[in-house]
C-alpha positions as CSV (number, residue, x, y, z in Angstrom):
1,X,0.0,-0.2,0.4
2,X,0.9,3.4,-0.8
3,X,-0.1,6.9,1.2
4,X,-2.6,8.6,-1.1
5,X,-0.7,12.1,0.4
6,X,1.1,13.1,3.9
7,X,-0.5,12.9,6.5
8,X,-2.9,15.7,6.8
9,X,-2.3,17.0,10.4
10,X,1.7,17.0,9.1
11,X,0.9,18.9,6.5
12,X,-0.4,21.9,8.8
13,X,1.7,21.5,11.3
14,X,-0.8,23.7,13.7
15,X,-3.0,21.0,13.2
16,X,-0.4,18.4,14.3
17,X,0.5,20.3,17.4
18,X,-3.0,21.4,18.8
19,X,-3.8,17.4,18.2
20,X,-0.5,16.1,20.2
21,X,-1.7,18.4,22.7
22,X,-5.2,17.3,23.3
23,X,-3.8,13.5,23.1
24,X,-1.1,14.9,26.3
25,X,-3.7,16.4,28.2
26,X,-5.9,12.9,28.4
27,X,-2.3,11.4,30.0
28,X,-2.8,13.1,33.5
29,X,-6.1,13.3,34.5
30,X,-6.7,10.2,36.2
31,X,-7.3,7.1,33.4
32,X,-3.6,5.0,33.9
33,X,-1.4,4.8,30.8
34,X,-2.0,1.2,29.8
35,X,-5.8,1.7,30.1
36,X,-5.2,4.8,27.6
37,X,-3.2,2.5,25.2
38,X,-6.0,-0.7,25.1
39,X,-8.6,1.8,23.9
40,X,-5.9,3.7,21.8
41,X,-5.6,-0.1,20.4
42,X,-9.2,-1.3,20.4
43,X,-10.6,2.0,18.3
44,X,-7.7,1.4,16.1
45,X,-9.1,-2.5,15.4
46,X,-12.3,-0.9,14.8
47,X,-11.8,1.4,12.5
48,X,-8.8,-0.5,10.4
49,X,-6.1,1.8,11.7
50,X,-2.6,-0.3,10.3
51,X,-0.4,2.6,11.7
52,X,-2.2,3.4,15.0
53,X,-2.5,-0.3,15.4
54,X,1.5,-0.7,14.9
55,X,2.5,2.5,16.6
56,X,0.0,1.9,19.7
57,X,1.5,-1.7,19.7
58,X,4.9,-0.8,19.7
59,X,4.0,2.2,22.7
60,X,2.3,-0.5,24.8
61,X,5.0,-2.9,24.5
62,X,7.8,-0.2,25.7
63,X,5.6,1.0,28.5
64,X,6.3,-2.7,29.7
65,X,2.2,-4.2,28.4
66,X,2.3,-7.2,27.8
67,X,1.7,-9.1,24.4
68,X,-0.8,-11.8,26.0
69,X,-3.0,-8.6,26.9
70,X,-2.2,-7.2,23.4
71,X,-3.5,-9.7,21.6
72,X,-6.7,-10.3,23.9
73,X,-7.6,-6.7,22.8
74,X,-9.4,-7.9,20.1
75,X,-11.0,-10.4,22.0
76,X,-11.7,-8.6,25.5
77,X,-15.0,-9.4,26.5
78,X,-13.0,-13.3,26.2
79,X,-10.5,-12.9,27.8
80,X,-9.7,-13.1,31.5
81,X,-6.8,-10.8,31.0
82,X,-8.4,-6.9,32.0
83,X,-9.8,-6.2,34.8
84,X,-13.3,-4.2,35.4
85,X,-12.2,-0.7,34.8
86,X,-10.5,-1.7,31.7
87,X,-13.3,-3.7,30.4
88,X,-15.6,-1.0,31.5
89,X,-12.9,1.3,29.0
90,X,-12.6,-1.0,26.1
91,X,-16.7,-1.4,26.0
92,X,-17.2,2.8,26.0
93,X,-14.2,2.8,23.3
94,X,-16.3,0.3,21.1
95,X,-19.5,2.6,21.8
96,X,-17.9,5.5,20.7
97,X,-16.0,4.5,18.1
98,X,-19.4,2.8,16.2
99,X,-21.8,5.3,17.1
100,X,-23.8,5.2,14.0
101,X,-24.0,1.1,14.3
102,X,-26.9,1.7,17.0
103,X,-29.9,3.7,17.5
104,X,-28.7,4.2,21.0
105,X,-25.1,4.6,20.6
106,X,-23.6,4.7,23.8
107,X,-26.3,3.0,26.1
108,X,-26.3,3.1,30.1
109,X,-25.4,0.5,30.7
110,X,-22.4,0.9,29.4
111,X,-22.2,4.4,30.5
112,X,-23.2,3.5,34.0
113,X,-20.4,0.9,34.5
114,X,-18.0,3.7,33.3
115,X,-19.0,6.0,35.1
116,X,-18.8,3.3,38.2
117,X,-14.9,3.2,38.0
118,X,-13.8,6.6,36.8
119,X,-14.6,10.1,38.8
120,X,-15.4,12.6,36.4
121,X,-12.4,14.3,35.1
122,X,-10.6,10.6,34.3
123,X,-14.2,9.9,32.2
124,X,-13.3,13.6,30.9
125,X,-10.3,12.1,30.1
126,X,-11.3,8.8,28.4
127,X,-13.6,10.0,25.9
128,X,-11.4,12.5,24.6
129,X,-8.6,10.2,24.4
130,X,-11.1,7.8,22.5
131,X,-12.3,10.8,20.4
132,X,-8.8,11.9,20.1
133,X,-7.6,8.2,18.4
134,X,-11.0,7.9,16.4
135,X,-10.0,11.1,15.0
136,X,-6.3,10.0,14.2
137,X,-7.3,6.9,12.5
138,X,-10.2,9.2,10.3
139,X,-7.1,11.4,9.0
140,X,-4.5,8.4,8.9
141,X,-7.1,5.6,6.7
142,X,-8.3,8.4,4.7
143,X,-5.1,9.1,3.2
144,X,-3.9,5.2,3.9
145,X,-0.8,6.4,5.5
146,X,1.2,3.1,6.0
147,X,2.3,1.8,9.3
148,X,5.8,1.5,10.2
149,X,6.6,4.6,7.5
150,X,5.3,7.6,9.6
151,X,7.2,8.9,12.6
152,X,6.3,11.4,15.2
153,X,7.0,14.9,14.5
154,X,10.3,16.2,17.0
155,X,8.1,18.5,20.1
156,X,8.6,22.3,19.8
157,X,10.7,23.6,22.5
């Protein structure tokens, strides 16, 4: 596969800076980094974003995530590798990612279970992280960004 164009956010540096700042903001709001990595991976799997799956898996491994858990994300409901809070986050990630597939895209049972495990600020961060992943997925899938070829921009001083 060949990319159709450069990543749109790379072509508009202010956009990339804003997206990276948005992603950074979710990391300090009470959701474990491992959980954020899991929801990123699950949303990217649903959206078929090879680049985000590749990057997310590599980043998760570097942060100490096990291969067993990473392999189990696609079938998290059938796996014993995830605790209740992670399961709630994964269910929320699936619902938010698949908004158009149901009349009630984020049903109360999914919302209530997530709210049971995460304080309001952490829940807000989780929602923002899922939405940000979906945005990156849409940019990458639309332009056919190739996994293993993209490198993140250097942080600005």
